[in-house]
N, C-alpha and C positions, 0 to 999 in steps of 0.2 A: 483427340489427336491434339495436337500444337500447331500452331494457325500461323500463317504466316507473317514475318515480320517477326518471329522470337529469335532466339537465341538454339544453335544447334552447334556442340564440339565436337575435337577427334583428335585423339592423343596418334601421335605421330605430323610430320611435316614433307614425306615422302611424296611420290607421284601419285598414288592411290589417296594420299588425304588431300591433292590439287584438285585429284579426275573429283570428287564427292563433293568437296564446296563450288564446283563449276556444280556442279549437277545442286545439289539446294540451293545456291544464291537463282536454276531459274527457275526454282518453285519457290520462288520469294522470298528464301530463308537469308539469313545473319550468322558467318559458321565463324567460329573462333577456332584455331589452333594452338596444340601446346607445346612445342618444343624448344630444344637447347639451342637449335642451329636459328640464327635470323637471316641468311640466306636458304634455309627452306623454300622447295617447288609449293610443296603448301602453304607456308606463311604472305608467299610470292601474292598469295589470289587470293585469302580472304579475308574476312572485317575487320577481321583484330586475332594477333599474335602475344599469346602470354610465352617469353622467351622463358625455359626450366626444364629440367631433370623432370619425370616419367613417374619421380616419388616425391617429390618436394610436394610433402605437405599444403603449403600459404598454394600455391601453385593450383593446386587436386583442390582445394577448397576455393578458390576465386573460379575456376573452371564449371566448378558444378554449381555458385553460385548465381552466373550467367547462366548456363544455358539450361534451358528444360530437359535436355537429354544429349548423349557422348556413347563414341565411337572412337572406333581404332582405324588404326588403316598397316598396323605390321602386328606381326604373329605373337611377336615374342615383348606385346608389352607386357608389365607385370603383371600380373592379377590378384593382385594386392591393392594397389594404385586401385580399379575397377574396385574391387568391394568396395574401395574408401570412396569411391565418388555414388555406388549405388545405395549407399544412404542416403545421399540430398541427390538423386538426378536419374531418372532411365538412362542405364544403358547398356548398348548393345557393342561384342556378346559380354552374356557372366561372366563372371569371373570363373566361377566352378569348368564354363564351357574352355576357355582361353586354356585354362589349365588340364585339361586333356589334350588340349592341340600341340599343348608345349611339350608334350615329356612324349617321347614316343611307346616309353612302355605302356603307356596309363593307355595310349590310341592304340595301340594295336590291338589291347583287351577291350578298350571298347567295340571297336571294331567286329573282333569277335563273339561278345556277348550279344552284339545284333545278328549274330546268325554266318556275319562271312564273315568270310576264309583271307587269311595274310598270308606274304610268303612268310616259310619257316623259318623260325628265326630263338635265337638264346639271349637271356640277358643276361648284359656280364658286368655289375655290379661293384665291384672288387677285384682284387689280382687272385686271388684265393677259387674263385671263378672260373678263370681261366685253367684251372686243372681237371675241370669238367665237360670240355669246349667238344659241343660233334660234331665229329669229322663231316659227317653226313650236309653239315652247313659248309663246307669249304666244295669249291671255289666261295668264298662268299664277299660281302664287304660292313666290315665295320663302319657305324651312325653314334657320333653321339645321341644321346636323349632328350637333350636339347642345346636350341638354337644353330641345327645347324637348317641352312636352306644356300639351293643356287649352288650343290656341291657342295659346302663345304664344310666341316663335321665329320666327310665319310673316308673310310678307305680301303678299297682292294686288297685281302685278301685270295692267296689261290693256297698257301700251303699253313699244314696248324703250328711251325715256326715261325710267322711272321703274322699268330694274333695278337700276342706280345707285343709285338715290334710296334702294332697298328695298333692297338689301346696304350699304349705308354707312347704315342708322336701324338694322343689325344688329350694328351695331360691326363689321363689315366683315372679319365670324367667314367661315370656309366656310363656304359654302349650298351647296343644289341646287335648282335653279330645275322645279318638278313645271307640268306640264301643267295646266290648270284643264277637267277633264273632269266632262260630266252624267251625275250616281251619280243609276241605278235609289234604289238604302240604299245603306248602309254593312252589314256584317256581321261578326261577333268568331267567333269559336274557342276554346277551352278542350282548349288539352291534354295532360294531366298523365303524364311515363313520370318512372321506377321507374330503379335503381341497378343491377335485371335485365335492362332494355332494353323491357321492358312499359308499354304505352302504351293509353291510353283518351281518349274526347274526351266534355263533352258537345254537348247540342243546341245548333247554333247558335243565335246569336242576333242579334237585328234591334239597330238603332243610331240614335236621335238625340241629334244633338245642334244646339246652340245655341250661337252664344258662342264658335264651339271646343269647350265640354264638354258632356261629358256628360248628354245631359236624364234621358232615359229610355229600357229596354231593354225586351224586344217578347222571345219565347223559350213556342212557339218560333216562330223567323225566319219571314218571307212569303215565304215560295223556295218552288221545287216541287224536288222529290226528289232529283233529281239534280245540281243545284248548291247543296247544301247535304254529298250525298258528296263532291266534288267539293271543300268548304271543309275542310270536316274530314279530309281524306283531303289536302292541301296542307299542312294545318297537322298532322298525325302526321310526314310527309315534313320540313319543313322542323327537326322534334324533334330525326331523325332523323339526321338528316346534320349537327346540331348536338352529338350527345351530347349532349343536351340533359336532366339531372335536377331536376326538379321542375314546377312549372305554368307554362305559358308558355299568353300570349294572341296569338294574329294574329289584327290586325284587316283585313279585305279590301270593296272597291269595289265594285259592281258595278252597271259600262252596262246600259243601256235595251237588250243584244243578248244580256245575260243572261253577256256574258265579266264573268271574274272576276279580279282583281286587288290584287296585296299592297298593303296602304297599312304598315304596322306590326308589332313585333309589340315586348311586353313580357313579360318575364323574370321573372313573381309571378305570383304573382294579378291579374285584372282587377277594373273597376269594374264593365264586365261580366258578369260574375257571381257579383252578391254575389245575385243571386235566389237559387240555388242552397241557400241557408243558411236556407228556409223550402221551396225545390220540390223540391228534390232527395233521395237519398234521403243520399247524400255532398256536403259541401260544397267548393269549390273551396279553402276554407283545409282543411278533413279530410283533404284528400289531400294539401293542404300539406306539413300533419305528418305524414300518415302514409307520405310518401315519406322526410322526414330522418329518420326515426325504424327508414327499411327495412323497418317492415311492407307487405300486399298492399292494391296497390290498391283501393280502395270502388267500388262500383258507380255510375255517372253515368247513372242512368232518373230521368227528370224527371215525378213524382209530378201534376203537376199545370198547366197552361196561366198565366202569370206576367205580369206589368209592372215591373219597377223603376222608381221615378222617384227621381231622383235632389232634394237637398236643400240646396238654398244660401243659404247668410249672406242671400244676399237678402231671405230669407222674413223675418228677422230686423227687417225696420225696415223702418217704416211715414210717408212724408213722412221721411225723414230722422232718424227718432226709434227708439230701441232696443224692439221687444213681439215678445214669442215668439211663431208663428203657433200658429191651432190644431190641435196632434199632438192634443189628447184627443178635439177629432173628428174627424179622419182616423181613430183605432184604429176610433174605434165603425162604420167603414164596415166590411161582409162579407167578410172573405177581406183584410184591411188585416192587415198583418206587418210599421210602424215601425222605424227600429233607430237610435238615437242616437250620436253617437262620443264621446262626452264633451268634447269642446271652451270652453276655459272662454271663449273670445271669437267671437263670428260679424261675420264682415267682407263685405263683395259679392264676390262670386264662389266663397267657400270652403265644402267638400264640411263639410258639417255633420251627415247622416246622408243618410239613403233609408227606402222606404219599396216595399216586393213586396209585391201586390196580386196574389191568386190568383183562380185561378176553375175552375168545372166546364167550364167551351169558354176558347179565346182569346176570342171575340166579347166572354165573361159577362168575363174578366181587364180585358178594357179599359174595357166599360161603367163595373164599377164601378174600374178609374184614374180616369174619368173623374172620375167624383164624388170623389173624396183629393182633384185635380188643383182638381175647383170651388171644394173648403173650402178647401185651403190658398192657393187662389191661383197656382195654375200654367199653365201653358200648356199643352192640352191633345194629348193626345197624336195624332201626324196618323195 
């Protein structure tokens, strides 16, 4: 156990790091953030920030020398940096786990090795692979194997002659061509696993995306109990096979016939788990801090049905002019819990905050979320 008063570290200064800092500090720990931005959301609340890039050897040594354990807040943190840190302090996740999650080819193969299903796909590593494209995968979507998130690094293709153009538009980097499937819904599971091998999962969350970015999360997901158990078991299996330590989010597609397919995983807390701050006994960030400090895992019981609404920078503009959204009016709605991330500049598509709406039932939470959406000008949850 790392005792309160000691230092914990986090690579990355975004909103996930900010919420981790707050959770760790509430348990009595001091937190140091390593991030190159002087105005980072996490740096604003951390006890200390090291202003440096994520591969800066001197900065990594300084972080490891100060902190008993270090975690991450974004999935593309260099695996080499985690390996360097692991020589001098505990790290979560491991470099190996992060490397698998950062490469769609390895990620899909890993899911299949776990006995789980994924969407039909083909790897396109170089131009020569284009000649052997499987027509049965069209229509499909070409996804870069690395650095793709929130809809970035993805191009929809409908015809064979569009595959090359799509691949070239992504810079000719290694990609996967994935068959476009009719999906009933998308769900995700957060699994938290300690160094002792014990793990817990949160309730299955149902996610709505718009423009490739998460727009809303509904918890519990509107799926039958057997599918929910299957999803939680699949996420736990993946964490165990990885010997994962930390908070892992596994996203799934649910097909119309009820088949469950692994989409991708994120080796960190996840946007779809933000509702846990207000709706659960222990939040995903509390769990991240507990795991890092080797404290017992917290209870994941959900206290109230919830709907989480993402607030993107688009809401700060009206007719091209900067106009803060009416957050006060949204906060006045019963059950609404607004969270802003302390970002100084609003930009379209940038995650500025979220509102979690609690209800006495899922129908009540959805109705209240509809009121919040109407006030803020968001599309209603489906």
